[in-house]
C-alpha positions, -999 to 999 in steps of 0.1 A, spaced: -1 1 -2 12 35 -9 3 62 14 -6 97 2 -11 131 16 -36 154 -1 -38 193 8 -63 211 -11 -75 251 -4 -114 256 -4 -127 288 -13 -133 308 19 -168 320 6 -185 289 7 -211 284 35 -206 255 56 -231 229 40 -214 238 8 -180 233 22 -192 201 39 -206 187 8 -175 194 -11 -153 176 13 -174 148 11 -177 145 -26 -141 147 -28 -137 119 0 -163 97 -23 -140 100 -52 -110 88 -37 -127 62 -19 -152 49 -50 -120 46 -69 -100 21 -43 -82 48 -23 -89 42 19 -89 73 37 -71 73 71 -80 107 81 -96 137 63 -101 171 85 -99 206 81 -65 224 90 -71 258 93 -82 290 78 -46 309 64 -41 341 50 -21 338 15 10 354 6 -6 366 -27 -42 365 -37 -54 333 -55 -84 342 -78 -90 373 -59 -88 360 -26 -66 365 3 -72 336 24 -84 299 23 -96 270 42 -68 244 43 -82 207 42 -59 177 46 -67 140 39 -43 109 46 -50 82 25 -36 49 11 -39 29 -20 -28 -2 -38 -27 17 -71 -31 55 -82 -67 56 -99 -82 73 -71 -57 98 -67 -55 105 -104 -94 109 -104 -90 134 -72 -63 151 -92 -85 157 -125 -118 167 -108 -98 192 -85 -87 208 -115 -120 218 -128 -140 224 -95 -147 259 -89 -145 255 -51 -110 244 -50 -84 272 -53 -51 251 -51 -44 212 -45 -14 192 -38 -10 157 -35 23 143 -20 35 106 -18 46 95 17 79 74 16 80 46 41 
């Protein structure tokens, strides 16, 4: 099993219901493609060093997961690029 850490920044202007739906949707994308989630949590709301799409801050969400293959990670990456609720994302493979 390969471990991954997925960090993404959610737009700060989303209400709590929309943010929860976004997080749940992306957690489901990972799990439905064979990735098991160890932990999925909001990290914190942080101010950016520079503006991203006219926003000066964002909500950082971190997901620790593991997978046999990268199918779920690749699908997450593809959909995160086209989703308006996610400003930036980063996927890190954790070496054992």
